[in-house]
C-alpha positions as CSV (number, residue, x, y, z in Angstrom):
1,X,150.2,74.3,73.5
2,X,148.4,73.4,70.3
3,X,146.2,70.3,70.2
4,X,147.6,67.2,68.4
5,X,146.1,66.2,65.1
6,X,143.1,64.0,65.5
7,X,142.2,65.2,69.0
8,X,138.9,66.9,69.6
9,X,138.8,70.4,70.9
10,X,137.2,71.3,74.2
11,X,135.0,74.5,74.3
12,X,136.6,76.6,77.1
13,X,135.8,80.0,75.9
14,X,134.2,81.8,72.9
15,X,134.9,85.3,71.8
16,X,133.4,87.6,69.2
17,X,135.7,89.8,67.2
18,X,134.5,92.6,65.0
19,X,137.0,93.8,62.4
20,X,139.7,91.9,64.3
21,X,139.1,93.4,67.7
22,X,137.7,91.2,70.5
23,X,134.5,92.9,71.7
24,X,132.7,90.3,73.7
25,X,133.1,86.9,75.4
26,X,130.2,84.5,74.7
27,X,128.6,81.8,76.8
28,X,126.9,80.0,73.9
29,X,127.1,79.8,70.1
30,X,124.6,77.9,67.9
31,X,123.7,77.7,64.2
32,X,127.1,78.1,62.6
33,X,126.2,76.4,59.4
34,X,127.6,76.4,55.9
35,X,124.9,75.5,53.3
36,X,125.7,75.2,49.6
37,X,123.3,74.7,46.6
38,X,123.7,71.4,44.7
39,X,123.6,71.5,40.9
40,X,122.6,68.4,39.1
41,X,123.8,68.2,35.5
42,X,122.2,65.4,33.5
43,X,123.7,64.3,30.2
44,X,123.6,61.3,27.8
45,X,126.6,59.0,27.5
46,X,127.8,57.6,24.2
47,X,125.9,54.4,25.0
48,X,122.6,56.4,25.3
49,X,122.4,56.1,29.1
50,X,121.5,59.0,31.4
51,X,124.5,60.1,33.5
52,X,124.1,62.6,36.3
53,X,126.9,64.8,37.5
54,X,126.5,66.5,40.9
55,X,128.4,69.8,41.3
56,X,128.7,72.3,44.1
57,X,126.7,75.4,43.7
58,X,126.6,78.8,45.3
59,X,127.2,79.0,49.1
60,X,124.2,80.5,50.9
61,X,124.2,83.2,53.4
62,X,123.3,82.3,57.0
63,X,122.8,83.2,60.6
64,X,124.0,82.1,63.9
65,X,122.9,82.8,67.5
66,X,125.2,83.9,70.3
67,X,124.4,84.3,74.0
68,X,126.4,86.8,76.1
69,X,126.3,88.1,79.6
70,X,125.1,91.7,79.5
71,X,128.1,93.9,79.9
72,X,129.0,97.5,79.1
73,X,130.8,96.7,75.9
74,X,130.3,100.0,74.0
75,X,131.5,98.7,70.6
76,X,129.2,95.7,70.7
77,X,126.2,97.8,71.8
78,X,127.0,100.4,69.0
79,X,127.2,97.5,66.4
80,X,123.8,96.2,67.6
81,X,122.2,99.7,67.5
82,X,123.6,100.4,64.0
83,X,122.1,97.2,62.8
84,X,118.7,97.7,64.4
85,X,118.5,101.3,63.2
86,X,119.3,100.4,59.6
87,X,122.7,102.1,59.4
88,X,124.1,99.4,57.0
89,X,127.3,101.3,56.2
90,X,128.5,100.8,59.8
91,X,126.5,97.7,60.7
92,X,127.8,95.3,58.1
93,X,131.1,94.3,59.5
94,X,133.4,91.3,59.3
95,X,133.2,89.3,62.4
96,X,134.7,86.2,63.8
97,X,133.6,83.7,66.4
98,X,136.8,82.5,68.1
99,X,137.1,79.3,70.0
100,X,139.8,79.5,72.7
101,X,141.6,76.9,74.8
102,X,141.9,76.9,78.6
103,X,144.7,79.5,78.3
104,X,142.7,81.8,76.0
105,X,144.7,81.0,72.9
106,X,142.7,80.9,69.7
107,X,142.3,77.4,68.3
108,X,139.5,77.7,65.8
109,X,137.9,80.7,64.0
110,X,134.6,81.1,62.2
111,X,134.8,84.2,60.0
112,X,131.5,85.8,59.2
113,X,131.7,88.2,56.2
114,X,129.4,91.2,56.2
115,X,127.8,90.3,59.5
116,X,125.1,92.3,61.2
117,X,122.7,91.9,64.1
118,X,119.4,90.6,62.9
119,X,117.7,90.2,66.2
120,X,118.3,90.7,69.9
121,X,116.4,89.1,72.8
122,X,117.1,90.5,76.2
123,X,117.0,88.0,79.1
124,X,114.2,88.0,81.7
125,X,115.5,89.9,84.8
126,X,113.8,89.1,88.1
127,X,114.2,91.1,91.2
128,X,116.1,89.3,93.9
129,X,117.5,86.7,91.6
130,X,121.3,86.1,91.6
131,X,121.5,84.9,88.0
132,X,123.5,86.6,85.3
133,X,121.5,88.7,82.9
134,X,122.0,87.5,79.3
135,X,121.2,88.7,75.8
136,X,120.7,86.4,72.8
137,X,121.8,88.0,69.6
138,X,121.1,86.6,66.1
139,X,123.9,87.5,63.7
140,X,123.2,87.4,60.0
141,X,126.1,87.0,57.6
142,X,126.8,86.7,53.9
143,X,129.6,84.0,54.0
144,X,131.1,81.7,56.6
145,X,134.7,80.6,56.4
146,X,136.2,78.2,58.9
147,X,139.9,78.7,59.7
């Protein structure tokens, strides 16, 4: 069931797709931001007054942070290792953060063009603790497109 127009979406589940394949479920996503330069173009009018036109400029690259429970996802780990070890030919991949509803149907996608892992922070495991071990991964990308 798709949401009706004007209704806000509830964040039930996030997934990370790399080259169209779901490789990991996420517990948190932050920093998905599109930033664009602003170009100011001044000119004189026929009456001699200054007129400013504001135009959209170039979209900037960005980064986002995802938190995942540590799993044995081989493809996600390989992608991280390729990024950290400078293998850019295999590390720069098209990725998507996918927001899913309560039935795991995709309802929103954030496409990250030429994305790679810029940083990884392992959680702090403590002996005897029953908490889930997590990793925080910073994903760097060249372009963000919302679908």
